[in-house]
N, C-alpha and C positions, 0 to 999 in steps of 0.2 A: 531256288527253294521250290520243292514240289508243291502241288496244290493240296490244300487241306482236304483230308478224306471226307467225302460226303456219300452216304449210303442211302439209296432209294429202296426202302424195304419192299415195295411192290414188286421189284424185280427178283425177289427171292422166290416168287411163285411161278416163274416162267423159264424160258430158255436162257435168260441172262443170269440164272441163279449162280452158276459156277463162277462167272466173272465177278458177281457181286460179293460172293464169299471170299474171293481173292482180294478184293478191296478191303474187306473187313479184316482179313488176315494181316495184310500189310499195315493197316491202321493200328492194330493191336501190337504188332511186333516193332514198328518203327516210329509210331507217333504217340501211342498211349491215349489218344483222343480220336473221336470221330463224331460226325454229325448225322442224325437220322432224319429223313423225310418220309412221309407216308407211313408213319409208325403205328397207325391205328387209333390214335387219340384224336377225337374230333376237334376241328378248328374252333367250333362253337364253344366247347368246354374250355379250351385253352384261352380263348378271348375272355370268357367269363372270369376265369381264375386271374388273368392279368388285370382286368378292370377292378376286381375286388381287392387284389393285393395292393395295387397303386392307391386305390381309394382308402384302404385301411391305413396305409402309411401316412397319407396326407391328413387324415382325420385324427389318428391316434398316436403316431410315432414321430412325425416331423418336428414338432416343437420339442419333444423329448430329446431328439438328436441335437437340435440347436443348443440345448442346455447341457449337452453331454461333455464328458471329460475330453473327448477327442477334439471337439470344436474349440474348447478353451485352450487346449494344448498348442494350437497353432498360433495363438496370439503372441506376437513378438519373437517367434522362433526363427532362427537363421539357418540351422542345419537340419538334415532329415531326421524325422522321428522314426525310430526303428523298433519300438516296443508297443505299437498301437496301430489299429486299422481304422480307416475312414468308412465305417459301415454301420448300418442299423439292422439288427437281426432279432429274430425269435425262432424257436425250435419246436417242431411237432414230432411226436413219437407215434408210430403206427403199429409196429410189431415189436415185441409180442403182445402188447396191449396199447390201445390208443389213448392219448391224453388230449385229443382235439376238443373235447367238451370242457376241459379245464382251463384252456388258454383264455385270458381275459380280453375283453373288447372286440372279439370277433362277432360279426353279425351271423345270424342263422343261415343266411344265404351263402356267406363265405365258408362257414363250416361245412355245409352240404356240398358246395363245389369242390372244396379241397378233399373231402371224403371220396367223392367220385373220381377225382383226378388221381389220387394216390393208389386207388384200386387198379386203375389202368396202368400206372407206372410200375406197380409190383408185377403185373403180368408181363409187361414189356421187359423188365429186368430179368425175369425167369426165362423168357424166350431168348434173350440175348445170351444168357449163360449157356443155354443149350446150343446156340449157334457157335459159341466159343468152343464148347466141347467137340462139336463136329470138326472145326478147323484144327483143333489140337490132337484129334484122333482119340479122344476120351469117350467112354461110354456116355450115352445120353443121360442127363440127370446127375452126372458125377459132381459138377460144381455146386449144384443146389444141395446135394447130399453133404458135400464137404462143409457147406455153410450152416448145416442144420443144427448141430449140437443136440441137446436133449429136448428143447421146446421150440425149435424152428429159428429162422434168421431174425436179426434185428433190422428194422427199417424205419428211417426217420427223415425229416425234411428240415433244412435250414432255409428260412425265408429271409432274404437280405435285400436291402436297398442301399445303393451307393449314391448319396446326394451330391449335387454340385460342390466342388471343392475349390476354395479360393487360391490354394497353393499346392497343386498336385505334385510339384517337384519336391515337396517336403514330407509327404506321407503317402503310403500306398492305400488303395481301397482295401486290399487284402494282401498281406505279405506272402512271399513265395513259399510254397510248401508242396508236399505230396499228400494225397488223401490216404488215411490209414486203413480204410475199409475195403469193401469188395468191388462193387461196380456202382458208379455214380451217374445219375441221370439229371441233367440240368435243363430247365426251361428258363432261357435268358431273354432279356430285353432285346428286341430286334431293331430298336432305334438308337440306343446308347451302347457303344462298345466299351471295352475295357479289359475283358478276359484275355490273358496271354499264356502260352505254354513255352517251355524252354526246349528247343530242338536244335541239336548240333551247335550248342553254345550261343544260339540267338533266340531272342524273344519273338514269338510269332503270334499274331492276332488270331483268335478264334472267331470266325466271321459271324456276326449276328444275322440270322435268317428267320424270317417269319414262320411260325408254327413248327420249327425244328426242335429236336431234343438233342442236346450235346451229351455225349457219353465219354467218361474217362475211367481208366483202370486204376484201382487202388492197390495199396501195398499187399493186401492179402492175395490178390490174383497173381501178383509178381511171385510171391512165395509158392503158391500152389503150382504155378507153371514152371517153377525152378528157374525163373528169370527169362523165360521165352517171351512173356509179356512183361512190360515194366511200367510201374507207376511213374508219372512224369511231373516234374516241378511246374507249378503254374501260379499265377498271381492275378490280381485285379488292379489295374492302373486307375487312379482317381481322375475324374474329368472335371473341367471347369463348367461345362454345360450339361444339363439333363440329369435326371435321376434314374440310374440303372437298376432295373429289377432283376433279381436272381432267385430262382427257386430250385435248390439243389437237393435231390433225394438220394439217400445213401442206403443201398441194399447190401447189408453187411452180414458176416457170420453171427450166429448166436453167441451169447457171452461165454458159454462153456464149450464152444466148438474148438476142437484141437486142429490147428492149421499146420500143414506140412506139405512138402512137394509131392505131387502125384507120383507114386512109384513107377507107373508106366512111362512117364516123361523122363524120370531119372534114368531108367533102364535104357530108354531110347537114346539118351544123350551120354550113356556110360563111356563110349569111346572118346568123346570129346571132353567131357567134364564130369567130375563126381558131384554128388549132391552138394550144393553151395548154400542152401537156405536152411534155417533152423526149423524146429518143431516147437510150438508153443500154444497156450490157450489164448484165444482172442482177447478176452477181458484183460489178461496180463499185458498184452501188447498195447491195448488202449490206455492203460494206466501209465505206461512209459511214454506213449505218444503225447498224452496230455501235457507232459512237462517239457517236451522237446519238439513240438509240432513244427516250428519254423527253423529247425536244424536239419542237416542232411539225414536221409533215411538209413544210409549204410551202417552207422554206429548202432542204430536200433537193432538191425539184423544181427550185427556182431555180438551185441549184448546177450541176445537169446542163444546164439551159437555157443558163447562162453558158458552160459548157464547149463546148456545141454551137456557140454563137455564135462563140467563139474559134476553134474548129476550121474554121469556114467563112470566116474572114477572109483566107485565102490565105497565102502565104509571109510570114514575119516578117522585116522589114528587119534586117540585121546591121551596118549602117554608117550 
């Protein structure tokens, strides 16, 4: 098994830029995941966010999780639970409008730290999209524009904790799935592991590294790149020891953005393959995804290809 791709972003500014861009290209084409070091977000800010996230869980969410359905579901169970995850979560919305002020129980310090953190993540996501454009041979800004819709991208964060689990063989921290959206940036615990991706039929650990940001490709980038980049199935394995922190931020298309393969990439691949991915409105994709998140992604794409085909058949006879 090849080494998990790790990209030192400082090397993009010097003579090692070409080699670093090649690592990024390989990561997007063959892994769907990579890990960033020296990404421009200060270690101090990351340490503050981690401290406040863990403190918030201990103070406000731990007891709630112990009283939860998931905890009770494990009592007396002998076979694996396949319709539930061993996680405690809450969600923050940043774009097009923030709901940070509306989330209960957050301290002012935590709100301020998260506000600063997600501004940095948003800029990092947009920088990454332009680096992907460069590797794909697309005009700079193409992916950001493809995500834009009428009022800009959607951007939100899932804050999760994966508490110690007494029976990790009976329940996953998070069941296997691909991410529906665009590009995902994850600040994960560097002490407690658990995140795995599926590569060549084997589950591979995503290594916990201090102050790194893990990035993965979502379904929308698979469609826009016409399959050159692929979203990859991943999961979280529950652990008996330690409480794993996960702060995953999703930089996604706007709800009314129309997603389809970049014509330039389809033309480039015309000799090898015709367009294989559908055209759809992102909000419609999300509605379908919400019902089938933990099922394979291919039927989702097929469903929209079939809708496209039906839409192009012309008027339906009524007599």
